[in-house]
C-alpha positions in Angstrom: -14.6 -15.0 0.3 -16.6 -12.6 -1.8 -17.3 -10.2 1.0 -13.6 -10.2 2.0 -12.6 -9.5 -1.6 -15.1 -6.6 -1.8 -13.4 -5.0 1.2 -9.8 -5.4 0.1 -9.9 -2.0 -1.7 -9.8 -0.4 1.8 -6.3 -1.6 2.4 -4.4 0.6 -0.1 -6.4 3.6 1.1 -4.1 3.6 4.2 -1.7 5.5 1.9 -4.1 8.4 1.6 -4.8 8.2 5.3 -1.1 8.4 6.1 -0.7 11.6 4.1 -3.7 13.2 5.7 -2.6 12.3 9.2 0.9 13.6 8.6 -0.4 16.9 7.4 -2.8 17.2 10.4 0.1 16.3 12.8 2.3 19.1 11.3 -0.5 21.6 11.5 -1.4 20.8 15.1 2.2 20.5 16.5 3.6 23.5 14.7 7.2 24.2 14.0 9.5 24.2 17.1 12.4 26.6 17.5 15.9 25.5 16.5 18.3 24.3 19.2 20.5 27.3 18.6 17.7 29.6 19.8 17.9 30.9 23.4 17.0 28.2 25.9 14.3 30.3 27.5 12.5 30.7 24.2 12.6 27.0 23.6 11.1 26.3 27.0 8.4 28.9 26.5 7.4 27.3 23.2 6.9 23.9 24.7 5.1 25.2 27.8 2.7 27.3 25.8 2.0 24.6 23.2 2.2 21.5 25.4 -1.2 20.0 24.5 -0.9 20.5 20.8 2.6 19.1 20.7 1.6 16.0 22.5 -1.4 15.5 20.3 0.9 15.9 17.3 3.3 13.4 18.7 0.5 10.8 19.0 -0.7 11.5 15.4 2.9 11.1 14.2 2.9 7.6 15.7 -0.4 6.9 14.1 1.0 8.0 10.7 3.8 5.5 11.1 1.3 2.7 11.7 -0.6 3.7 8.5 2.6 3.8 6.5 3.5 0.3 7.5 0.1 -1.1 6.6 0.2 0.7 3.2 3.6 -0.6 2.2 2.6 -4.1 3.5 -0.1 -4.0 0.8 2.4 -2.6 -1.7 4.7 -5.5 -0.8 1.9 -7.9 -1.6 1.5 -6.3 -5.1 5.2 -6.3 -5.8 5.7 -9.8 -4.5 3.0 -11.1 -6.9 5.0 -9.7 -9.8 8.4 -10.8 -8.5 7.5 -14.4 -7.8 8.4 -16.6 -4.9 12.1 -15.7 -4.8 11.5 -12.0 -4.7 13.5 -10.0 -2.1 13.0 -6.4 -3.2 9.4 -6.4 -2.0 10.5 -7.4 1.5 13.1 -4.6 1.6 10.3 -2.1 0.8 8.4 -3.2 3.9 11.6 -3.1 6.0 12.3 0.4 4.8 8.8 1.5 5.7 9.1 -0.1 9.2 12.4 1.8 9.8 10.7 5.1 8.8 7.9 4.3 11.2 10.4 3.6 14.0 12.1 6.9 13.2 8.8 8.7 13.4 8.1 7.0 16.8 11.5 8.2 18.1 10.9 11.7 16.8 7.5 11.8 18.5 8.8 10.4 21.7 11.4 13.2 22.0 9.0 16.0 21.2 6.5 14.5 23.7 9.1 14.3 26.4 10.2 17.9 25.9 6.6 19.1 26.1 5.9 17.1 29.2 9.0 18.0 31.2 9.8 21.5 29.9 8.7 23.1 33.2 10.5 20.5 35.4 14.0 20.4 34.1 16.7 23.0 33.4 16.4 25.1 30.3 19.7 23.9 29.1 18.4 20.3 29.3 15.4 21.3 27.2 17.8 22.9 24.7 19.9 19.7 24.6 16.8 17.6 23.9 15.8 20.0 21.2 19.2 19.5 19.6 18.6 15.8 19.6 15.2 16.3 18.0 16.7 18.5 15.3 19.2 15.8 14.4 17.3 12.5 14.7 16.9 12.2 10.9 19.3 9.3 10.4 16.6 6.5 10.7 14.5 8.5 8.2 17.4 8.6 5.7 18.1 4.9 6.1 14.4 3.8 5.8 13.8 6.2 2.8 16.8 4.8 0.9 15.8 1.2 1.4 12.1 1.9 0.6 12.6 4.0 -2.6 15.5 2.1 -4.1 13.8 -1.3 -3.5 10.4 -0.2 -4.7 11.8 1.5 -7.8 14.0 -1.4 -8.9 11.2 -3.9 -8.4 8.7 -1.8 -10.4 11.1 -1.2 -13.2 12.2 -4.9 -13.4 8.9 -6.6 -12.9 6.2 -4.1 -13.9 3.8 -4.5 -10.9 3.1 -0.7 -11.4 3.7 1.7 -14.3 7.4 1.9 -14.8 7.6 5.7 -14.5 6.6 5.3 -10.9 9.6 3.0 -10.5 12.0 5.5 -12.0 10.6 8.3 -9.9 11.0 6.2 -6.8 14.7 5.5 -7.7 15.1 9.3 -8.1 13.7 9.8 -4.6 16.3 7.3 -3.3 19.1 9.3 -4.8 17.8 12.6 -3.6 17.5 11.2 0.0 21.3 10.9 0.0 21.6 14.7 -0.5 20.8 17.7 1.6 17.5 17.9 -0.4 16.3 14.8 1.3 13.4 16.6 2.9 12.0 17.4 -0.5 12.2 13.7 -1.4 9.9 13.2 1.7 7.4 15.7 0.4 7.4 14.4 -3.2 7.2 10.9 -1.8 3.9 11.8 -0.2 2.6 12.6 -3.6 3.9 9.3 -4.9 2.1 7.5 -2.1 -1.2 9.3 -2.9 -1.0 8.3 -6.6 -0.2 4.7 -5.9 -2.8 4.5 -3.1 -5.6 5.6 -5.5 -4.3 3.4 -8.3 -4.2 0.3 -6.2 -7.6 1.1 -4.7 -9.2 1.3 -8.1 -7.4 -2.0 -9.1 -8.7 -3.8 -6.0 -12.3 -2.5 -6.5 -12.3 -3.8 -10.1 -10.9 -7.2 -9.2 -14.1 -8.7 -7.7 -16.1 -7.8 -10.8 -13.6 -9.6 -13.0 -13.5 -12.6 -10.7 -17.3 -12.9 -10.6 -17.5 -12.7 -14.4 -15.0 -15.5 -14.7 -16.9 -17.6 -12.1 -20.2 -17.1 -13.9 -19.0 -18.7 -17.2 -18.5 -22.2 -15.8 -21.9 -22.1 -14.2 -23.5 -21.1 -17.4 -21.8 -23.9 -19.2 -23.0 -26.4 -16.6 -26.6 -25.2 -16.9 -26.2 -25.6 -20.7 -25.0 -29.2 -20.4 -21.6 -29.2 -22.1 -21.4 -31.5 -25.1 -18.6 -33.6 -23.6 -20.9 -34.4 -20.7 -23.6 -35.9 -23.0 -23.6 -39.6 -24.2 -22.0 -40.2 -27.6 -25.4 -41.2 -29.0 -27.0 -37.9 -27.9 -24.1 -36.0 -29.5 -24.6 -37.7 -32.9 -28.3 -37.3 -32.7 -28.1 -33.6 -31.9 -25.6 -33.0 -34.7 -27.7 -34.9 -37.3 -30.8 -33.0 -36.3 -29.0 -29.7 -36.7 -27.7 -30.7 -40.2 -31.3 -31.6 -41.3 -32.6 -28.2 -40.3 -29.7 -26.5 -42.0 -30.4 -28.5 -45.2 -34.1 -27.5 -45.2 -33.2 -23.9 -44.6 -30.6 -23.9 -47.4 -33.2 -25.3 -49.8 -35.7 -22.6 -48.9 -38.3 -25.0 -47.5 -40.3 -24.5 -44.3 -38.9 -25.8 -41.1 -40.1 -29.4 -40.7 -42.5 -30.3 -37.9 -40.9 -31.5 -34.7 -42.5 -34.9 -34.9 -40.0 -37.7 -35.1 -36.6 -35.9 -34.5 -33.5 -37.5 -33.3 -33.7 -37.1 -29.5 -31.1 -39.0 -27.6 -33.5 -41.6 -26.4 -35.0 -42.2 -29.9 -31.5 -42.3 -31.4 -30.4 -44.9 -28.8 -33.5 -47.0 -29.6 -32.9 -46.7 -33.3 -29.2 -47.7 -32.9 -30.2 -50.9 -31.1 -30.7 -54.3 -32.7 -33.4 -54.3 -35.3 -36.2 -56.9 -35.4 -35.7 -59.6 -38.2 
């Protein structure tokens, strides 16, 4: 249990990994031409950059996987604050899954164009490029669900700082506008902040737990008073009072000869001889 708790801080780091993989994917795959460009130029782009586009497509799918794992951990954090009947945290994970599916569709189209650009008509490549340019609807749907649900949950239940909740709600609103792409970029910054914050929280949790577990053991080693017999309790208290009285009167501490140990107290409390 303790080892598993010590490794839990790795789970929220999937948010950082997601952002890093997305950036690498964009850099490797590059920016394809628009569908309104001449068909011959589109074909040339995919033929010349076939390998990098296909690698970028696989990295896009990997990024979707990391996104789902990250928001699965975020759901766990939000659910703990919402309670058993919480629904918003589940909507957050559903939104992340839809975004990941959208990324998989996007990667599939770009991979298919790169793979078949030399084997099909240029007009067909142009048609597929038009499909790739306009396959953003799953991203819009998933983004709205994710940011609205996460923002409302954070603001209402306080699983994270509330300013992060208000920013998430703002992202959900922007996703409905033509500026939705900027919400995606700003959302990556949000993910980085929350990822680091939850990682630090998870790393500090085992230390707090071990400290709280250590207190009962220390009490057990010190023999809690309620575990002692009543005679021992009275004997210890009376001995402490005698020492306190001697100290208050300025005398030297008495020798530890006949002091009220529990056994002696028990014997003294028994029937006295006639």
